[in-house]
Every structure is written in structure tokens, then in C-alpha cells.
C-alpha positions in Angstrom: 4.7 -113.3 12.9 7.1 -116.2 11.3 4.8 -115.6 8.0 5.6 -111.9 8.3 9.2 -113.0 8.9 9.2 -115.3 5.0 7.5 -112.5 3.0 10.3 -110.1 4.8 12.9 -112.5 3.9 10.9 -113.4 0.0 11.5 -109.4 -0.6 15.3 -110.1 -0.9 14.8 -111.8 -4.2 16.0 -109.2 -6.9 14.6 -108.0 -10.1 16.9 -106.9 -12.7 16.1 -104.4 -15.8 18.9 -104.4 -17.7 18.5 -100.8 -19.7 20.2 -99.8 -22.4 23.1 -97.3 -21.8 24.5 -94.2 -23.4 28.1 -92.7 -23.9 26.9 -89.3 -24.0 26.6 -87.6 -20.8 24.0 -84.9 -20.9 22.0 -82.9 -18.3 19.7 -84.7 -16.2 15.9 -84.0 -16.8 12.8 -84.3 -14.5 11.0 -87.4 -15.0 11.3 -91.2 -13.6 14.3 -93.3 -12.1 13.6 -95.4 -15.6 14.7 -92.5 -17.6 18.4 -92.3 -16.2 18.9 -95.8 -15.2 22.0 -97.1 -17.2 22.6 -93.7 -18.7 25.3 -90.7 -16.7 23.5 -87.4 -16.9 24.8 -84.0 -15.2 23.6 -81.9 -12.5 26.1 -78.8 -12.3 29.3 -79.8 -12.2 28.8 -83.4 -10.5 28.1 -86.3 -12.9 25.8 -89.1 -11.8 26.7 -92.3 -13.2 23.7 -95.0 -13.2 23.8 -98.4 -13.4 21.7 -100.4 -14.8 20.3 -102.8 -12.2 17.0 -102.3 -9.8 15.4 -104.3 -7.7 11.7 -103.3 -6.1 8.8 -104.8 -4.9 5.7 -104.3 -2.4 3.2 -106.3 -0.4 -0.3 -105.6 1.4 -1.3 -108.5 3.5 -3.2 -110.7 2.8 -2.7 -111.5 -0.4 -1.7 -108.3 -2.4 2.3 -108.6 -3.8 3.5 -106.7 -6.4 7.0 -105.2 -8.4 7.8 -101.5 -8.2 9.7 -100.5 -11.9 11.8 -97.7 -12.0 8.9 -95.6 -13.8 7.2 -95.9 -10.6 9.8 -93.8 -8.6 9.6 -90.1 -9.7 13.1 -88.0 -10.6 14.1 -84.5 -10.0 17.2 -82.8 -10.6 18.6 -80.2 -7.9 20.4 -77.8 -7.6 20.7 -75.1 -4.8 24.3 -72.9 -5.2 27.2 -75.7 -4.8 24.9 -78.7 -3.7 23.6 -80.4 -6.2 21.7 -83.9 -6.6 18.6 -85.4 -6.8 15.2 -86.4 -5.5 13.6 -89.7 -5.5 10.1 -89.4 -5.6 7.7 -91.8 -4.1 4.8 -91.4 -1.9 4.8 -94.7 -0.5 1.9 -95.5 2.3 2.1 -98.7 4.2 0.0 -100.2 6.9 -3.4 -98.6 6.2 -5.6 -101.1 5.6 -3.5 -104.4 6.5 0.4 -104.8 7.3 2.4 -103.8 4.2 5.9 -103.0 3.0 7.6 -101.0 0.0 11.1 -101.5 -1.0 13.5 -100.6 -3.8 17.3 -100.4 -4.9 19.3 -99.1 -7.5 22.7 -98.1 -8.1 25.4 -94.9 -9.3 28.7 -93.5 -9.0 29.2 -89.9 -8.3 32.2 -88.1 -10.4 33.1 -85.0 -10.3 32.8 -82.8 -13.6 36.7 -81.6 -15.2 37.9 -79.0 -12.6 35.9 -79.7 -9.8 35.9 -82.4 -7.1 33.3 -83.5 -4.2 33.6 -82.4 -1.2 30.7 -83.9 1.0 27.8 -85.8 0.6 24.2 -85.3 2.2 21.0 -88.0 2.5 17.5 -86.5 3.5 14.3 -88.3 3.6 10.7 -86.9 3.7 8.8 -89.4 5.6 6.8 -89.8 9.2 5.6 -92.9 10.9 2.7 -93.5 13.4 3.3 -96.1 16.1 1.3 -98.2 18.2 1.5 -100.5 21.0 2.7 -103.9 20.0 3.6 -103.1 16.3 6.3 -101.8 15.1 7.0 -99.7 11.8 10.3 -98.5 10.0 11.5 -95.8 7.1 15.0 -96.3 6.1 16.8 -95.3 3.4 21.1 -96.3 3.1 23.5 -95.1 0.7 27.1 -96.2 0.2 30.3 -95.4 -1.6 34.0 -96.1 -1.7 36.4 -93.3 -2.1 40.1 -93.4 -3.2 40.8 -91.1 0.2 38.0 -91.1 1.9 37.7 -94.8 2.2 33.8 -95.9 2.0 31.7 -93.7 2.9 28.3 -95.1 4.6 25.0 -92.6 5.1 21.7 -94.0 6.3 18.4 -92.3 7.2 16.1 -94.4 9.8 12.8 -94.0 11.4 11.9 -97.0 13.6 9.0 -97.6 16.2 8.5 -100.5 18.1 5.4 -100.9 20.9 4.9 -97.2 20.3 7.8 -96.4 21.4 10.4 -94.3 18.6 13.9 -95.2 19.3 15.4 -93.9 15.8 14.4 -90.8 14.5 17.0 -89.5 12.1 15.6 -88.0 8.3 18.8 -86.3 7.6 22.6 -87.1 7.3 25.8 -85.5 6.1 29.3 -86.4 5.5 32.2 -84.1 4.5 35.0 -86.3 2.8 38.2 -86.5 4.4 39.7 -85.0 1.1 38.2 -83.8 -1.6 37.3 -86.4 -4.1 36.8 -86.6 -7.5 34.8 -90.1 -8.0 33.4 -93.1 -5.9 35.0 -96.2 -7.3 32.0 -98.2 -6.3 29.8 -99.9 -3.7 31.1 -101.3 -0.8 28.8 -104.5 -0.5 26.8 -105.2 -3.8 25.9 -103.5 -7.3 23.8 -101.2 -5.2 24.7 -97.9 -3.5 21.0 -96.9 -2.7 18.8 -99.5 -0.7 15.2 -97.6 0.5 12.2 -99.7 2.5 9.4 -98.7 4.2 7.0 -100.9 6.2 3.8 -101.1 8.8 2.6 -103.8 10.9 -0.6 -104.2 12.9 -2.2 -100.2 13.7 1.5 -98.5 13.1 1.6 -96.2 9.5 4.4 -95.6 7.5 4.8 -92.7 5.0 8.2 -92.1 2.9 7.2 -89.6 0.2 10.5 -88.6 -1.5 14.0 -89.3 -0.8 16.9 -86.7 -1.6 20.7 -87.0 -2.7 23.0 -84.0 -2.6 26.5 -83.3 -3.0 28.5 -80.2 -1.9 31.2 -79.6 -5.5 33.7 -76.4 -5.6 36.6 -76.0 -7.6 39.8 -78.1 -7.8 41.9 -75.0 -8.4 42.4 -73.2 -4.6 41.4 -69.5 -4.7 43.3 -67.0 -6.6 46.6 -65.5 -4.9 45.5 -62.6 -2.6 47.8 -59.6 -3.5 50.2 -59.3 -0.9 54.1 -58.1 -0.3 55.7 -60.4 2.1 58.8 -60.1 4.1 60.6 -62.4 5.8 61.0 -62.8 9.3 63.8 -64.1 11.3 64.5 -62.7 14.7 68.7 -62.0 14.8 70.9 -64.5 16.5 68.1 -67.4 17.0 67.6 -70.9 15.1 64.2 -70.4 14.7 60.7 -68.0 14.8 57.7 -68.7 14.9 55.4 -65.5 14.7 51.6 -66.2 16.0 49.7 -63.0 16.0 50.0 -59.1 14.9 48.1 -56.7 17.0 46.5 -53.2 15.1 49.7 -51.0 16.1 52.0 -53.3 14.2 53.5 -55.4 17.7 54.3 -59.0 17.0 53.9 -61.9 19.0 55.5 -65.5 19.0 57.9 -68.2 19.8 61.6 -68.5 19.1 64.5 -71.0 19.6 68.2 -70.0 21.2 71.1 -71.0 20.0 70.7 -73.6 22.9 67.4 -75.3 21.3 65.3 -73.7 24.2 62.1 -71.9 23.6 61.2 -68.7 24.4 58.2 -66.2 23.9 58.5 -62.8 22.0 57.6 -59.7 21.6 58.8 -57.8 18.2 58.5 -54.1 18.0 56.8 -52.6 15.0 60.4 -50.7 13.8 62.5 -53.9 14.9 63.9 -54.7 17.9 62.1 -57.6 20.4 61.9 -58.1 23.6 62.0 -62.0 25.4 58.8 -63.4 26.9 59.8 -66.1 29.9 57.6 -67.6 32.6 59.8 -67.9 35.6 60.6 -71.3 36.5 59.5 -73.2 33.4 61.7 -75.2 30.8 59.9 -73.6 27.7 58.0 -70.3 27.3 55.5 -70.1 23.9 53.7 -66.5 23.0 50.8 -67.1 21.1 48.5 -63.8 21.8 49.3 -60.2 21.8 46.4 -57.3 22.8 46.9 -53.3 21.9 47.1 -52.8 25.6 51.0 -55.6 25.7 48.5 -58.4 27.8 50.6 -61.6 26.6 48.6 -65.2 26.9 50.6 -68.6 25.9 51.7 -71.6 27.5 54.9 -72.6 29.4 56.2 -76.1 30.3 57.2 -76.7 34.0 59.8 -78.6 34.9 57.6 -81.9 35.0 57.0 -81.6 31.3 53.5 -80.3 31.9 52.0 -77.5 30.2 49.8 -74.8 31.4 48.6 -71.5 30.5 49.6 -68.2 31.3 48.3 -64.5 30.6 50.8 -61.7 31.5 49.7 -58.6 32.3 51.9 -55.7 33.4 54.4 -58.0 33.8 52.9 -60.1 36.3 52.2 -63.9 34.9 49.1 -65.3 36.4 48.7 -69.3 35.5 45.8 -70.4 33.7 44.2 -74.1 34.0 40.6 -74.7 32.9 39.4 -76.7 36.0 39.9 -80.6 35.8 41.6 -80.5 32.4 44.8 -82.5 31.1 46.2 -79.0 29.1 45.6 -76.0 28.8 46.6 -73.6 25.6 45.5 -69.7 25.6 45.6 -69.2 22.0 44.1 -65.1 21.5 43.1 -62.4 23.8 41.5 -59.2 22.6 41.4 -55.9 24.1 38.7 -56.1 26.3 40.8 -59.6 28.0 38.8 -61.7 26.7 40.9 -65.1 26.4 40.2 -67.9 23.8 41.9 -71.1 23.5 42.0 -75.1 23.7 41.9 -77.3 26.3 42.7 -81.3 26.9 39.6 -82.9 29.2 40.6 -86.2 31.1 38.6 -88.4 29.0 41.3 -87.2 26.1 38.5 -84.9 24.2 39.3 -81.3 22.8 37.5 -78.4 23.4 37.8 -74.7 22.7 37.1 -72.1 26.2 36.6 -68.6 26.5 38.1 -66.6 29.6 36.1 -63.9 30.3 36.2 -61.7 33.9 37.8 -65.2 35.6 35.1 -67.5 34.2 35.4 -70.4 32.1 33.1 -71.2 29.0 33.5 -74.4 26.8 33.3 -73.7 23.5 32.1 -77.1 21.4 30.9 -77.2 17.4 30.4 -80.0 15.3 29.0 -83.4 15.9 31.6 -85.0 18.3 30.3 -85.2 22.1 32.1 -86.7 24.8 35.1 -88.0 24.1 35.2 -87.8 20.6 34.7 -83.9 21.3 37.0 -82.0 19.1 37.3 -78.4 18.9 39.8 -75.0 19.5 38.9 -71.5 19.7 42.1 -69.6 17.7 41.1 -65.8 17.7 38.7 -63.3 19.3 37.9 -59.8 18.1 37.1 -57.2 20.0 33.7 -57.3 19.3 34.1 -60.7 20.8 33.5 -62.8 17.5 35.2 -66.3 18.3 37.2 -67.9 15.5 38.5 -71.5 15.6 38.1 -75.2 14.2 36.4 -78.4 14.6 36.5 -82.1 13.6 33.6 -83.5 11.6 34.1 -85.9 11.9 36.7 -87.0 9.0 38.3 -83.2 8.4 38.9 -80.3 10.1 36.4 -77.4 9.5 36.5 -73.6 10.3 33.9 -71.8 12.3 32.7 -68.3 13.5 30.8 -68.0 16.4 29.2 -64.6 17.3 26.8 -65.2 20.1 24.8 -67.9 20.0 24.9 -67.9 16.0 27.6 -70.3 14.8 28.6 -70.0 11.1 31.1 -72.8 9.6 33.7 -71.6 7.5 35.4 -73.8 4.9 37.3 -72.9 1.4 35.3 -73.8 -1.1 36.6 -76.8 -3.0 39.5 -77.4 -0.6 40.2 -79.5 2.1 40.6 -79.1 5.6 40.1 -75.8 7.2 40.6 -73.9 9.9 40.5 -69.9 11.1 43.6 -68.8 12.8 43.2 -65.1 12.9 40.0 -62.2 12.9 40.5 -59.0 12.9 37.9 -56.2 14.1 36.4 -55.7 10.8 35.8 -59.6 10.8 38.4 -60.8 8.0 39.5 -63.8 8.8 42.9 -65.7 8.0 43.8 -69.7 8.5 45.2 -72.3 6.8 43.7 -75.4 4.2 45.0 -78.3 2.4 44.5 -78.6 -1.6 43.1 -81.6 -3.1 46.6 -83.0 -3.0 47.3 -82.1 0.7 49.4 -79.2 0.3 48.8 -76.7 2.8 48.1 -72.5 2.4 47.2 -70.3 3.9 43.8 -68.1 3.3 42.1 -64.8 3.9 38.5 -63.9 3.3 37.7 -60.6 3.7 35.2 -57.9 1.3 37.0 -59.9 -1.8 36.0 -63.5 -0.7 38.5 -66.2 -0.2 42.1 -65.5 -1.3 45.6 -67.9 -1.1 48.0 -66.5 1.2 51.4 -68.3 0.0 55.0 -67.3 0.6 56.7 -66.9 -2.2 58.5 -70.1 -3.1 57.5 -71.3 0.3 56.2 -74.7 1.4 53.9 -75.6 4.2 52.3 -72.0 4.9 50.2 -70.9 7.9 48.6 -67.8 8.1 48.1 -67.2 11.6 47.2 -63.3 12.1 45.4 -60.1 11.1 45.5 -56.9 12.1 42.7 -53.9 11.2 45.3 -53.1 8.4 45.2 -56.0 6.6 48.6 -56.9 7.5 48.8 -60.6 8.3 51.3 -62.8 9.9 52.5 -66.4 9.5 54.9 -69.2 9.1 56.3 -71.2 6.5 59.1 -73.9 5.4 62.1 -73.7 2.5 64.7 -75.9 2.0 66.7 -73.9 5.5 64.0 -74.9 8.1 61.0 -73.1 9.1 60.2 -69.3 9.2 58.2 -66.6 9.9 56.2 -63.6 7.7 54.7 -60.9 7.4 52.2 -59.4 4.5 51.4 -56.8 3.6 48.2 -55.4 1.2 49.5 -54.7 -2.5 48.0 -52.9 -5.2 45.7 -55.4 -6.9 46.3 -55.7 -11.0 43.3 -58.0 -11.7 45.7 -60.7 -13.0 43.8 -64.2 -11.6 47.1 -65.8 -10.3 47.1 -69.5 -9.0 48.9 -70.7 -6.1 51.0 -74.1 -6.7 49.8 -77.5 -6.0 51.4 -81.2 -6.2 50.6 -84.6 -7.9 48.1 -86.9 -7.2 46.2 -86.8 -4.2 46.9 -89.6 -1.3 46.0 -89.5 2.4 49.1 -88.2 4.3 51.2 -90.2 6.4 51.5 -88.3 9.7 50.2 -88.4 13.4 46.4 -89.1 14.3 44.5 -85.9 14.5 44.0 -87.0 18.6 48.2 -87.5 18.7 48.7 -85.4 22.1 52.3 -84.3 21.0 50.7 -82.9 17.3 47.7 -81.1 18.9 50.3 -79.5 21.3 52.7 -78.3 18.4 49.4 -77.0 16.6 48.7 -75.1 19.8 51.8 -74.1 21.1 54.2 -73.2 17.7 51.0 -73.2 16.0 52.6 -75.3 12.7 51.4 -78.7 12.8 51.4 -80.3 9.6 48.5 -82.2 8.3 47.4 -85.3 10.8 45.5 -88.4 9.5 41.7 -88.8 10.8 40.6 -91.9 12.2 38.2 -93.3 10.5 
């Protein structure tokens, strides 16, 4: 075994190939890795800057040792919609006829073409292993980069089997960046971004056929402005108005702050006038959802400061608390009385929920499990389609849940996305951050994604949409926080774009797991950006 260890250590000797560089960026062409090292080439809107260094070698015991050259590795550009990158064709097989291994490493940095950004990276390997007792076998690929906002991004695919037991078997990994990135600034450890290894000992067999590296890219500019006519909403005689949703009949639900600073729920009628909603014996009441039967859902704070959910039907209030939950936030209710929302479990994880005929069902989306689970359900229509958000694990993404089918929803090329409302036609509204962490509302309907921005407002939240396409939400300006209603207007076809700000940087703010930030997001519906935990 010591001989094998020495051989593995000897594979760390770096063989450098210094290749000529090219200043002109051209489309990547199929061929071998030797054709692209030392050059820059593009696949769609992503430029790949390949370093000039390469390390590669192999052995088959007892006596075969050799060098892997860049020309031995096939290179195939790949473009699949907004996913672009390249495949490395390796066709390595080890363990047939003796202990053996292959390894190679090289460096590159991805860079978005002008007008585009990088949103996500994927790493895939086509590999398989056949383990055996008293032997071990490995196929492993690592890709690491450093980005200005997201920091170090480490992806690894790995199959490992020892003594006939497979302890790791992951052939694909992907990661959304904290925010859209323009380029990688380098590799965190050494000159190599990518390391590929394949080895087998004893009777084990390892096959590594190919490695695929893909990036999701999109336009930096947010989607065009939706053709809407906006009207400000400030309830008379109050300090602040926080609308949350709108029914098909045009009634609006939300929360207001009175002249003494107390918070009350309210329901506003389409042609003026509003009714306060207060849970008896509460310090504060927040109304979030309303259906066309007049049923209201929301939260209230008791005299101990504890938040509880509630539903009000025909004037009668019933408390809603998910069993064993630390706090429960009902957000929306459809005409069948199904309620969705968010709760925090005793382990401080966050989950969406559906309450249907007195039965709670947890809704978990995304990769988080255990105390890392982080999902919320913010919307439900009469067809039972549920919308919300999940953490993935560096940014929020939207989702739609139709029965047992889930669809991830991301505004193309933009930052974190949350679905906040859905109508019976399936049109959705929500919020997204652009590359500069400027928050906008959006609507996705028959015309695709469009931006919802109150004129001259900032920190825009599109929170509800009814079957007529009327949208309600919140915004801020120099005088404070306000609400709005936006009505569909004639589309003149002009491609108007929203305003943004200067250079991207991770904004100051609370951690995305911060309890007070989550409370504001669920109760007043207007929490700003949070800082993801790496």
C-alpha cells in the first residue's frame, strides 16, 4: 500500500505546457483542450479565458507511467438555451488489468459578454464505478472560482466506493450565485480551476467518460416596464399604508399604522372607504390575504409579543398555529378556503404550509433540509396553484407548485426572485433584485416577464394580482413608505426599461435567517434585501 501512496503523491508533480495566447475573442470551436488553452473564446454570451498551464499524467501498475497531454482531452462547446459552456471528453478507464489512475488539471475564468451576466454554474460528469471488497475506486471533478460578490464558489462531483460500499455518489452539482456576476476574478487555491481524477485499485473499475461545465447567462438589464397606469394608495388619516393583496372584485387587504403608531389590518372597498381589522386582545394585527367571500387571513401579536396566525370568517376569528411551530404567518387564502403561508419550526428552519380543511401540509422547496430548510408559500389561486420562494442556498428563488409538479421561477439575468401573488389565469407577480441590488416588482403573464416599478419610487414590491390584471404593491420615496394599485394600460410597443444604480455590491442588511427580517417580510410584506450566509 505504501507503494500506491508514493505513486499517488508523485502525481502531484506539475507538468506545464506554455501555449501561445490570442488577443482576439472568437467562438469556441470543437476540437481538443490544446486548441483553447492560452486563448479566449466564447459560447453564446459567455467568454471563457483559458490559462496556459496544464498538468496531466496516468499510471497502470505495475510498470506503465505516462503523460496526459491537452490534445488527449476532447473539447466540445455546448449551448442549451440560456445555459452555455463546454464538455471535456476524457474516456478514462482504470482498474482493468491492474491498479491505475488518470488525473489532469487546468485553469480558466468565465466572463460575461457586454450586456450579459452570469447567474448560475453547473458541473456534471458522466462516470461510473464498480466497487469490490478490500478495494477502493474514485471518480472526482472539482471546479473552483472566486467572484466579486459571491466570493468563493466550489463545485464538486464525486463517486467514491471503498470495500464495495459507495459512500458518495454525486455526478451533478449546480449553484446560483448570490447575485448576478460579470466575471470570475481567479481561482482560490492555485493556478488550476478544474481538477479531474479517476482511479481504481484491486478488482475495482472506474470509468470517467466526460465532464461538462455550464453557465446560465442572462441580460443585465431588467425586463421592460409593464404597460401600467399607477395610482398611489394612502389611507386617509393614517401614518402608513401597506397593501398586501387584491380580490377579483377589486377589494384590497393590508395593514395600516395609525397616528399613535399602532398597527391594524384593513379591507378597502373598490370605490372608497375601508374597514379596520383587529383581533380582540392583540397588540397589533396584520391582514395579508382576502378571498371573494370576504374571508381574511393574517397574523396578530398577543400581549407577550408572540405572533400567531388567524383566519376571520363571517366576523369570527380563529387562531392558526402550525403544531410545534415557533411562529406561524398565514399569507393568502383562495375561494375554497385553502390557506398558505410560512412557519418557523423549533429548530429555527422556515417552511411553507398549506392548511386545507383543518389539515396542515408542509411545503419545502429547494436544497435545504433539517435546520437549513428555507421555504415560504405566499400565494394560492382557485386552481390550487401555490407560489412562493426558497433559498438555493445563496439566493432566493421563486417557485410554482401545481399538485406534485414544481417549477422554479427566476427573472432572467436578475438576482433573487420571489413570487408574491397569483391570479386564476396563472399570471404571477413578485419581486426581484437587479445586479445592483435595486429591488423591483415584476409580472409574468402572456407577454413574459415585465417590470413593475411605481414612477419615481424605489424598493418596489408587487404583491397581488387579480383576474383583471390589476396589481397592488408597495414602494418607498423620500416621504416614506406607500402603497399602489396598477391597472393594465395600452401597450405602445416602446421598450422602456427601469432605472438601476451603480456598481454591484452586497448590500448591508440583516441575515436572511434573521427573525425580525422574516417577520417584516411576512407581516408588512416589504422587507428589503437580506445578506445571505455563506
